[in-house]
C-alpha positions, -999 to 999 in steps of 0.1 A, spaced: 768 162 568 766 147 533 744 116 525 754 89 502 732 81 472 718 50 489 709 69 520 692 96 500 672 70 481 661 53 513 651 86 529 630 95 499 615 60 498 605 62 534 590 97 530 570 85 500 557 55 520 548 77 549 529 101 526 511 72 510 500 58 543 489 92 555 467 96 524 451 62 529 445 70 566 427 102 556 405 83 532 420 99 501 423 65 483 385 63 479 384 98 464 412 91 440 397 58 430 363 73 423 378 101 402 399 76 382 367 56 374 349 87 362 378 98 341 382 64 324 344 62 317 346 97 301 375 87 279 357 56 267 325 76 262 303 57 287 299 84 313 
């Protein structure tokens, strides 16, 4: 069973959306956001 390019793209897009939603559900968005803030403050020299 071979997939067309469009089917493969849709499958990968759906997998990506599901992984994103799973990360948000687990509370990973807050962790990533806080790490991003710290990293930006270190680059600017504030933190």
